[in-house]
N, CA, C and O atoms as a printed pandas DataFrame, in Angstrom:
     atom_number atom_name residue_name chain_id  residue_number  x_coord  y_coord  z_coord
0              1         N          UNK        A               1  -10.783  -10.872   -1.601
1              2        CA          UNK        A               1  -10.103   -9.885   -2.452
2              3         C          UNK        A               1   -9.230  -10.584   -3.447
3              4         O          UNK        A               1   -8.597  -11.590   -3.127
4              5         N          UNK        A               2   -9.187  -10.074   -4.635
5              6        CA          UNK        A               2   -8.293  -10.562   -5.707
6              7         C          UNK        A               2   -7.769   -9.414   -6.536
7              8         O          UNK        A               2   -8.136   -8.266   -6.287
8              9         N          UNK        A               3   -6.940   -9.680   -7.494
9             10        CA          UNK        A               3   -6.340   -8.649   -8.256
10            11         C          UNK        A               3   -7.349   -7.716   -8.923
11            12         O          UNK        A               3   -7.145   -6.504   -8.988
12            13         N          UNK        A               4   -8.430   -8.296   -9.413
13            14        CA          UNK        A               4   -9.424   -7.518  -10.172
14            15         C          UNK        A               4  -10.199   -6.592   -9.230
15            16         O          UNK        A               4  -10.389   -5.424   -9.569
16            17         N          UNK        A               5  -10.655   -7.063   -8.060
17            18        CA          UNK        A               5  -11.516   -6.267   -7.177
18            19         C          UNK        A               5  -10.689   -5.349   -6.256
19            20         O          UNK        A               5  -11.259   -4.569   -5.493
20            21         N          UNK        A               6   -9.397   -5.436   -6.321
21            22        CA          UNK        A               6   -8.552   -4.504   -5.542
22            23         C          UNK        A               6   -8.373   -3.199   -6.234
23            24         O          UNK        A               6   -8.105   -2.183   -5.593
24            25         N          UNK        A               7   -8.524   -3.203   -7.611
25            26        CA          UNK        A               7   -8.362   -1.950   -8.369
26            27         C          UNK        A               7   -9.388   -0.947   -7.928
27            28         O          UNK        A               7  -10.576   -1.266   -7.875
28            29         N          UNK        A               8   -8.955    0.299   -7.599
29            30        CA          UNK        A               8   -9.812    1.361   -7.184
30            31         C          UNK        A               8   -9.981    1.419   -5.662
31            32         O          UNK        A               8  -10.571    2.374   -5.158
32            33         N          UNK        A               9   -9.489    0.443   -4.928
33            34        CA          UNK        A               9   -9.594    0.508   -3.448
34            35         C          UNK        A               9   -8.564    1.386   -2.855
35            36         O          UNK        A               9   -7.539    1.673   -3.473
36            37         N          UNK        A              10   -8.831    1.832   -1.621
37            38        CA          UNK        A              10   -7.905    2.759   -0.909
38            39         C          UNK        A              10   -7.680    2.164    0.499
39            40         O          UNK        A              10   -8.626    1.688    1.125
40            41         N          UNK        A              11   -6.416    2.191    0.998
41            42        CA          UNK        A              11   -6.086    1.579    2.207
42            43         C          UNK        A              11   -5.220    2.549    3.029
43            44         O          UNK        A              11   -4.557    3.419    2.465
44            45         N          UNK        A              12   -5.228    2.398    4.332
45            46        CA          UNK        A              12   -4.407    3.272    5.250
46            47         C          UNK        A              12   -3.281    2.380    5.795
47            48         O          UNK        A              12   -3.526    1.294    6.320
48            49         N          UNK        A              13   -2.092    2.853    5.661
49            50        CA          UNK        A              13   -0.881    2.170    6.260
50            51         C          UNK        A              13   -0.244    3.156    7.200
51            52         O          UNK        A              13   -0.254    4.368    6.984
52            53         N          UNK        A              14    0.305    2.598    8.243
53            54        CA          UNK        A              14    1.041    3.427    9.249
54            55         C          UNK        A              14    2.510    3.347    8.936
55            56         O          UNK        A              14    3.082    2.257    8.923
56            57         N          UNK        A              15    3.140    4.489    8.682
57            58        CA          UNK        A              15    4.626    4.533    8.457
58            59         C          UNK        A              15    5.134    5.519    9.485
59            60         O          UNK        A              15    4.870    6.719    9.418
60            61         N          UNK        A              16    5.880    4.968   10.451
61            62        CA          UNK        A              16    6.311    5.755   11.650
62            63         C          UNK        A              16    5.080    6.360   12.272
63            64         O          UNK        A              16    4.145    5.617   12.571
64            65         N          UNK        A              17    5.014    7.649   12.487
65            66        CA          UNK        A              17    3.832    8.218   13.111
66            67         C          UNK        A              17    2.837    8.808   12.075
67            68         O          UNK        A              17    1.883    9.483   12.463
68            69         N          UNK        A              18    3.046    8.565   10.804
69            70        CA          UNK        A              18    2.159    8.997    9.734
70            71         C          UNK        A              18    1.197    7.936    9.205
71            72         O          UNK        A              18    1.560    6.771    9.036
72            73         N          UNK        A              19   -0.026    8.364    8.950
73            74        CA          UNK        A              19   -0.975    7.507    8.268
74            75         C          UNK        A              19   -0.968    7.908    6.773
75            76         O          UNK        A              19   -1.257    9.053    6.423
76            77         N          UNK        A              20   -0.643    6.974    5.943
77            78        CA          UNK        A              20   -0.492    7.146    4.556
78            79         C          UNK        A              20   -1.706    6.448    3.810
79            80         O          UNK        A              20   -2.061    5.316    4.138
80            81         N          UNK        A              21   -2.303    7.125    2.844
81            82        CA          UNK        A              21   -3.364    6.502    2.091
82            83         C          UNK        A              21   -2.751    5.900    0.799
83            84         O          UNK        A              21   -2.061    6.594    0.053
84            85         N          UNK        A              22   -3.008    4.645    0.562
85            86        CA          UNK        A              22   -2.527    3.956   -0.636
86            87         C          UNK        A              22   -3.781    3.670   -1.516
87            88         O          UNK        A              22   -4.750    3.047   -1.081
88            89         N          UNK        A              23   -3.698    4.171   -2.793
89            90        CA          UNK        A              23   -4.753    3.936   -3.773
90            91         C          UNK        A              23   -4.209    3.045   -4.798
91            92         O          UNK        A              23   -3.155    3.298   -5.381
92            93         N          UNK        A              24   -4.971    1.925   -5.040
93            94        CA          UNK        A              24   -4.546    0.883   -6.016
94            95         C          UNK        A              24   -5.226    1.148   -7.359
95            96         O          UNK        A              24   -6.451    1.198   -7.459
96            97         N          UNK        A              25   -4.398    1.315   -8.380
97            98        CA          UNK        A              25   -4.899    1.578   -9.704
98            99         C          UNK        A              25   -4.631    0.345  -10.616
99           100         O          UNK        A              25   -3.929   -0.596  -10.248
100          101         N          UNK        A              26   -5.238    0.416  -11.830
101          102        CA          UNK        A              26   -5.054   -0.674  -12.785
102          103         C          UNK        A              26   -3.626   -0.682  -13.283
103          104         O          UNK        A              26   -2.932    0.333  -13.226
104          105         N          UNK        A              27   -3.184   -1.842  -13.778
105          106        CA          UNK        A              27   -1.844   -1.971  -14.303
106          107         C          UNK        A              27   -0.805   -2.197  -13.240
107          108         O          UNK        A              27    0.387   -2.161  -13.548
108          109         N          UNK        A              28   -1.192   -2.429  -12.006
109          110        CA          UNK        A              28   -0.210   -2.699  -10.917
110          111         C          UNK        A              28    0.388   -1.404  -10.356
111          112         O          UNK        A              28    1.420   -1.440   -9.685
112          113         N          UNK        A              29   -0.263   -0.243  -10.631
113          114        CA          UNK        A              29    0.345    1.018  -10.091
114          115         C          UNK        A              29   -0.414    1.379   -8.909
115          116         O          UNK        A              29   -1.626    1.177   -8.839
116          117         N          UNK        A              30    0.308    1.942   -7.921
117          118        CA          UNK        A              30   -0.356    2.503   -6.703
118          119         C          UNK        A              30    0.149    3.889   -6.363
119          120         O          UNK        A              30    1.241    4.275   -6.780
120          121         N          UNK        A              31   -0.619    4.623   -5.628
121          122        CA          UNK        A              31   -0.229    5.991   -5.283
122          123         C          UNK        A              31   -0.370    6.121   -3.733
123          124         O          UNK        A              31   -1.408    5.785   -3.164
124          125         N          UNK        A              32    0.705    6.617   -3.080
125          126        CA          UNK        A              32    0.671    6.919   -1.695
126          127         C          UNK        A              32    0.549    8.389   -1.492
127          128         O          UNK        A              32    1.319    9.167   -2.054
128          129         N          UNK        A              33   -0.442    8.800   -0.666
129          130        CA          UNK        A              33   -0.687   10.187   -0.458
130          131         C          UNK        A              33   -0.745   10.552    0.996
131          132         O          UNK        A              33   -1.164    9.735    1.816
132          133         N          UNK        A              34   -0.336   11.761    1.350
133          134        CA          UNK        A              34   -0.368   12.292    2.715
134          135         C          UNK        A              34   -0.321   13.826    2.617
135          136         O          UNK        A              34    0.333   14.360    1.722
136          137         N          UNK        A              35   -1.002   14.537    3.520
137          138        CA          UNK        A              35   -0.978   15.949    3.401
138          139         C          UNK        A              35    0.433   16.608    3.372
139          140         O          UNK        A              35    0.607   17.706    2.843
140          141         N          UNK        A              36    1.421   15.902    3.954
141          142        CA          UNK        A              36    2.798   16.463    3.969
142          143         C          UNK        A              36    3.622   16.042    2.802
143          144         O          UNK        A              36    4.767   16.474    2.670
144          145         N          UNK        A              37    3.058   15.175    1.905
145          146        CA          UNK        A              37    3.876   14.688    0.787
146          147         C          UNK        A              37    4.466   15.766   -0.064
147          148         O          UNK        A              37    5.647   15.692   -0.405
148          149         N          UNK        A              38    3.713   16.748   -0.417
149          150        CA          UNK        A              38    4.237   17.791   -1.339
150          151         C          UNK        A              38    5.419   18.570   -0.700
151          152         O          UNK        A              38    6.379   18.931   -1.381
152          153         N          UNK        A              39    5.316   18.820    0.647
153          154        CA          UNK        A              39    6.419   19.501    1.314
154          155         C          UNK        A              39    7.700   18.642    1.339
155          156         O          UNK        A              39    8.803   19.175    1.219
156          157         N          UNK        A              40    7.556   17.350    1.490
157          158        CA          UNK        A              40    8.691   16.470    1.573
158          159         C          UNK        A              40    9.245   16.055    0.202
159          160         O          UNK        A              40   10.458   16.028   -0.003
160          161         N          UNK        A              41    8.354   15.738   -0.716
161          162        CA          UNK        A              41    8.809   15.210   -2.018
162          163         C          UNK        A              41    8.667   16.162   -3.154
163          164         O          UNK        A              41    9.243   15.946   -4.221
164          165         N          UNK        A              42    7.890   17.253   -2.952
165          166        CA          UNK        A              42    7.698   18.200   -4.045
166          167         C          UNK        A              42    6.538   17.706   -4.976
167          168         O          UNK        A              42    6.202   18.371   -5.956
168          169         N          UNK        A              43    5.948   16.548   -4.654
169          170        CA          UNK        A              43    4.836   15.989   -5.452
170          171         C          UNK        A              43    3.684   15.687   -4.510
171          172         O          UNK        A              43    3.856   15.556   -3.298
172          173         N          UNK        A              44    2.505   15.580   -5.106
173          174        CA          UNK        A              44    1.281   15.276   -4.240
174          175         C          UNK        A              44    1.269   13.811   -3.821
175          176         O          UNK        A              44    0.537   13.465   -2.894
176          177         N          UNK        A              45    2.022   12.955   -4.440
177          178        CA          UNK        A              45    1.963   11.490   -4.154
178          179         C          UNK        A              45    3.258   10.824   -4.511
179          180         O          UNK        A              45    4.059   11.402   -5.245
180          181         N          UNK        A              46    3.487    9.675   -4.041
181          182        CA          UNK        A              46    4.536    8.778   -4.478
182          183         C          UNK        A              46    3.981    7.628   -5.289
183          184         O          UNK        A              46    2.981    7.044   -4.872
184          185         N          UNK        A              47    4.522    7.289   -6.340
185          186        CA          UNK        A              47    4.049    6.186   -7.163
186          187         C          UNK        A              47    4.771    4.904   -6.783
187          188         O          UNK        A              47    5.966    4.898   -6.490
188          189         N          UNK        A              48    4.022    3.844   -6.798
189          190        CA          UNK        A              48    4.639    2.495   -6.550
190          191         C          UNK        A              48    4.061    1.446   -7.405
191          192         O          UNK        A              48    3.346    1.738   -8.363
192          193         N          UNK        A              49    4.346    0.242   -7.090
193          194        CA          UNK        A              49    3.822   -0.936   -7.847
194          195         C          UNK        A              49    3.236   -1.939   -6.851
195          196         O          UNK        A              49    3.686   -2.071   -5.713
196          197         N          UNK        A              50    2.186   -2.652   -7.351
197          198        CA          UNK        A              50    1.581   -3.686   -6.505
198          199         C          UNK        A              50    1.273   -4.873   -7.392
199          200         O          UNK        A              50    1.135   -4.765   -8.611
200          201         N          UNK        A              51    1.169   -6.056   -6.698
201          202        CA          UNK        A              51    0.811   -7.243   -7.374
202          203         C          UNK        A              51    0.231   -8.255   -6.371
203          204         O          UNK        A              51    0.436   -8.140   -5.163
204          205         N          UNK        A              52   -0.486   -9.232   -6.895
205          206        CA          UNK        A              52   -1.045  -10.286   -6.058
206          207         C          UNK        A              52   -0.494  -11.603   -6.545
207          208         O          UNK        A              52   -0.446  -11.863   -7.747
208          209         N          UNK        A              53   -0.078  -12.434   -5.606
209          210        CA          UNK        A              53    0.349  -13.818   -5.882
210          211         C          UNK        A              53   -0.289  -14.702   -4.840
211          212         O          UNK        A              53    0.057  -14.681   -3.659
212          213         N          UNK        A              54   -1.256  -15.497   -5.335
213          214        CA          UNK        A              54   -2.076  -16.353   -4.484
214          215         C          UNK        A              54   -2.707  -15.531   -3.311
215          216         O          UNK        A              54   -3.517  -14.650   -3.602
216          217         N          UNK        A              55   -2.390  -15.763   -2.025
217          218        CA          UNK        A              55   -2.937  -15.039   -0.981
218          219         C          UNK        A              55   -2.055  -13.949   -0.491
219          220         O          UNK        A              55   -2.323  -13.389    0.572
220          221         N          UNK        A              56   -0.971  -13.596   -1.233
221          222        CA          UNK        A              56   -0.064  -12.534   -0.837
222          223         C          UNK        A              56   -0.202  -11.284   -1.725
223          224         O          UNK        A              56   -0.362  -11.373   -2.942
224          225         N          UNK        A              57   -0.133  -10.135   -1.074
225          226        CA          UNK        A              57   -0.226   -8.814   -1.744
226          227         C          UNK        A              57    1.030   -8.103   -1.537
227          228         O          UNK        A              57    1.408   -7.842   -0.395
228          229         N          UNK        A              58    1.741   -7.754   -2.634
229          230        CA          UNK        A              58    3.067   -7.057   -2.528
230          231         C          UNK        A              58    2.966   -5.638   -3.030
231          232         O          UNK        A              58    2.331   -5.386   -4.055
232          233         N          UNK        A              59    3.594   -4.684   -2.310
233          234        CA          UNK        A              59    3.665   -3.344   -2.664
234          235         C          UNK        A              59    5.130   -2.862   -2.598
235          236         O          UNK        A              59    5.847   -3.199   -1.657
236          237         N          UNK        A              60    5.572   -2.073   -3.598
237          238        CA          UNK        A              60    6.938   -1.557   -3.525
238          239         C          UNK        A              60    6.949   -0.126   -4.040
239          240         O          UNK        A              60    6.171    0.250   -4.916
240          241         N          UNK        A              61    7.851    0.655   -3.471
241          242        CA          UNK        A              61    8.026    2.004   -3.930
242          243         C          UNK        A              61    9.472    2.446   -3.683
243          244         O          UNK        A              61   10.203    1.739   -2.990
244          245         N          UNK        A              62    9.891    3.535   -4.197
245          246        CA          UNK        A              62   11.262    4.066   -4.018
246          247         C          UNK        A              62   11.044    5.493   -3.499
247          248         O          UNK        A              62   10.341    6.313   -4.090
248          249         N          UNK        A              63   11.707    5.736   -2.334
249          250        CA          UNK        A              63   11.683    7.012   -1.734
250          251         C          UNK        A              63   13.054    7.386   -1.231
251          252         O          UNK        A              63   13.662    6.645   -0.458
252          253         N          UNK        A              64   13.551    8.544   -1.669
253          254        CA          UNK        A              64   14.887    8.985   -1.220
254          255         C          UNK        A              64   15.969    8.050   -1.668
255          256         O          UNK        A              64   16.963    7.897   -0.959
256          257         N          UNK        A              65   15.830    7.404   -2.825
257          258        CA          UNK        A              65   16.811    6.474   -3.308
258          259         C          UNK        A              65   16.829    5.149   -2.666
259          260         O          UNK        A              65   17.733    4.352   -2.914
260          261         N          UNK        A              66   15.841    4.872   -1.827
261          262        CA          UNK        A              66   15.785    3.509   -1.106
262          263         C          UNK        A              66   14.518    2.844   -1.525
263          264         O          UNK        A              66   13.471    3.488   -1.587
264          265         N          UNK        A              67   14.580    1.578   -1.813
265          266        CA          UNK        A              67   13.423    0.725   -2.191
266          267         C          UNK        A              67   12.768    0.287   -0.944
267          268         O          UNK        A              67   13.432   -0.151   -0.004
268          269         N          UNK        A              68   11.426    0.398   -0.908
269          270        CA          UNK        A              68   10.577   -0.067    0.195
270          271         C          UNK        A              68    9.613   -1.120   -0.306
271          272         O          UNK        A              68    8.881   -0.907   -1.273
272          273         N          UNK        A              69    9.626   -2.280    0.379
273          274        CA          UNK        A              69    8.756   -3.423   -0.032
274          275         C          UNK        A              69    7.899   -3.820    1.156
275          276         O          UNK        A              69    8.374   -3.880    2.290
276          277         N          UNK        A              70    6.641   -4.087    0.885
277          278        CA          UNK        A              70    5.689   -4.525    1.922
278          279         C          UNK        A              70    4.964   -5.774    1.391
279          280         O          UNK        A              70    4.619   -5.874    0.213
280          281         N          UNK        A              71    4.748   -6.733    2.333
281          282        CA          UNK        A              71    3.981   -7.939    1.997
282          283         C          UNK        A              71    2.753   -8.005    2.906
283          284         O          UNK        A              71    2.860   -7.889    4.127
284          285         N          UNK        A              72    1.619   -8.189    2.303
285          286        CA          UNK        A              72    0.367   -8.418    3.120
286          287         C          UNK        A              72   -0.165   -9.717    2.737
287          288         O          UNK        A              72    0.160  -10.269    1.686
288          289         N          UNK        A              73   -1.026  -10.238    3.629
289          290        CA          UNK        A              73   -1.817  -11.467    3.394
290          291         C          UNK        A              73   -3.233  -11.088    3.085
291          292         O          UNK        A              73   -3.807  -10.228    3.752
292          293         N          UNK        A              74   -3.805  -11.711    2.091
293          294        CA          UNK        A              74   -5.225  -11.543    1.793
294          295         C          UNK        A              74   -6.017  -12.665    2.485
295          296         O          UNK        A              74   -5.740  -13.854    2.330
296          297         N          UNK        A              75   -6.996  -12.223    3.238
297          298        CA          UNK        A              75   -7.882  -13.180    3.919
298          299         C          UNK        A              75   -9.336  -12.717    3.757
299          300         O          UNK        A              75   -9.757  -11.794    4.455
300          301         N          UNK        A              76  -10.083  -13.310    2.891
301          302        CA          UNK        A              76  -11.464  -12.831    2.624
302          303         C          UNK        A              76  -11.430  -11.449    2.011
303          304         O          UNK        A              76  -10.860  -11.249    0.939
304          305         N          UNK        A              77  -12.045  -10.487    2.698
305          306        CA          UNK        A              77  -12.114   -9.074    2.175
306          307         C          UNK        A              77  -11.194   -8.229    2.957
307          308         O          UNK        A              77  -11.359   -7.010    3.000
308          309         N          UNK        A              78  -10.192   -8.845    3.602
309          310        CA          UNK        A              78   -9.201   -8.047    4.426
310          311         C          UNK        A              78   -7.765   -8.222    3.999
311          312         O          UNK        A              78   -7.383   -9.249    3.440
312          313         N          UNK        A              79   -6.993   -7.221    4.266
313          314        CA          UNK        A              79   -5.535   -7.328    4.089
314          315         C          UNK        A              79   -4.895   -7.280    5.451
315          316         O          UNK        A              79   -5.328   -6.522    6.319
316          317         N          UNK        A              80   -3.851   -8.092    5.652
317          318        CA          UNK        A              80   -3.149   -8.068    6.888
318          319         C          UNK        A              80   -1.656   -7.894    6.614
319          320         O          UNK        A              80   -1.042   -8.665    5.876
320          321         N          UNK        A              81   -1.089   -6.847    7.237
321          322        CA          UNK        A              81    0.352   -6.549    7.104
322          323         C          UNK        A              81    1.099   -7.632    7.831
323          324         O          UNK        A              81    0.761   -7.974    8.964
324          325         N          UNK        A              82    2.147   -8.194    7.170
325          326        CA          UNK        A              82    2.970   -9.239    7.749
326          327         C          UNK        A              82    4.175   -8.578    8.418
327          328         O          UNK        A              82    4.978   -7.933    7.744
328          329         N          UNK        A              83    4.306   -8.729    9.716
329          330        CA          UNK        A              83    5.367   -8.149   10.501
330          331         C          UNK        A              83    6.028   -9.288   11.247
331          332         O          UNK        A              83    5.704   -9.591   12.395
332          333         N          UNK        A              84    6.980   -9.918   10.540
333          334        CA          UNK        A              84    7.584  -11.166   11.131
334          335         C          UNK        A              84    6.512  -12.267   11.271
335          336         O          UNK        A              84    5.920  -12.685   10.277
336          337         N          UNK        A              85    6.274  -12.720   12.479
337          338        CA          UNK        A              85    5.286  -13.727   12.709
338          339         C          UNK        A              85    3.915  -13.146   13.080
339          340         O          UNK        A              85    2.967  -13.900   13.301
340          341         N          UNK        A              86    3.804  -11.808   13.150
341          342        CA          UNK        A              86    2.568  -11.122   13.438
342          343         C          UNK        A              86    1.852  -10.577   12.284
343          344         O          UNK        A              86    2.474  -10.223   11.283
344          345         N          UNK        A              87    0.552  -10.487   12.369
345          346        CA          UNK        A              87   -0.225   -9.879   11.292
346          347         C          UNK        A              87   -1.084   -8.731   11.921
347          348         O          UNK        A              87   -1.694   -8.865   12.983
348          349         N          UNK        A              88   -1.075   -7.657   11.209
349          350        CA          UNK        A              88   -1.933   -6.477   11.601
350          351         C          UNK        A              88   -2.901   -6.195   10.517
351          352         O          UNK        A              88   -2.511   -6.127    9.351
352          353         N          UNK        A              89   -4.171   -6.024   10.848
353          354        CA          UNK        A              89   -5.143   -5.689    9.797
354          355         C          UNK        A              89   -4.946   -4.305    9.276
355          356         O          UNK        A              89   -4.739   -3.358   10.034
356          357         N          UNK        A              90   -5.013   -4.193    7.977
357          358        CA          UNK        A              90   -4.853   -2.905    7.232
358          359         C          UNK        A              90   -6.225   -2.279    7.126
359          360         O          UNK        A              90   -7.180   -2.923    6.691
360          361         N          UNK        A              91   -6.323   -1.036    7.520
361          362        CA          UNK        A              91   -7.628   -0.343    7.459
362          363         C          UNK        A              91   -7.952    0.036    6.012
363          364         O          UNK        A              91   -7.097    0.526    5.275
364          365         N          UNK        A              92   -9.242   -0.210    5.615
365          366        CA          UNK        A              92   -9.671    0.100    4.297
366          367         C          UNK        A              92  -10.448    1.428    4.326
367          368         O          UNK        A              92  -11.370    1.593    5.125
368          369         N          UNK        A              93  -10.067    2.377    3.446
369          370        CA          UNK        A              93  -10.757    3.587    3.279
370          371         C          UNK        A              93  -12.000    3.418    2.381
371          372         O          UNK        A              93  -13.081    3.930    2.672
372          373         N          UNK        A              94  -11.801    2.701    1.313
373          374        CA          UNK        A              94  -12.920    2.555    0.264
374          375         C          UNK        A              94  -12.593    1.313   -0.543
375          376         O          UNK        A              94  -13.334    0.960   -1.460
């Protein structure tokens, strides 16, 4: 995976008990969607930013006035969420 072939892909991330779909768009923009998003935020999605630096994949968004940042590791065709010293594979939708 690299910055060019990540565009248009969709990934599932676990946030608390919710599975959130993240869609990566061109220009470093990403969209987080969940069926409850509209009820909670009043919008169908949350917009965030993403970027790639070497084998690291960074995602950030703002929700409720708080900034959220996530770092993943790219390994071949997979993304791994970095949780301290542990890595968890991120599920790919498309």
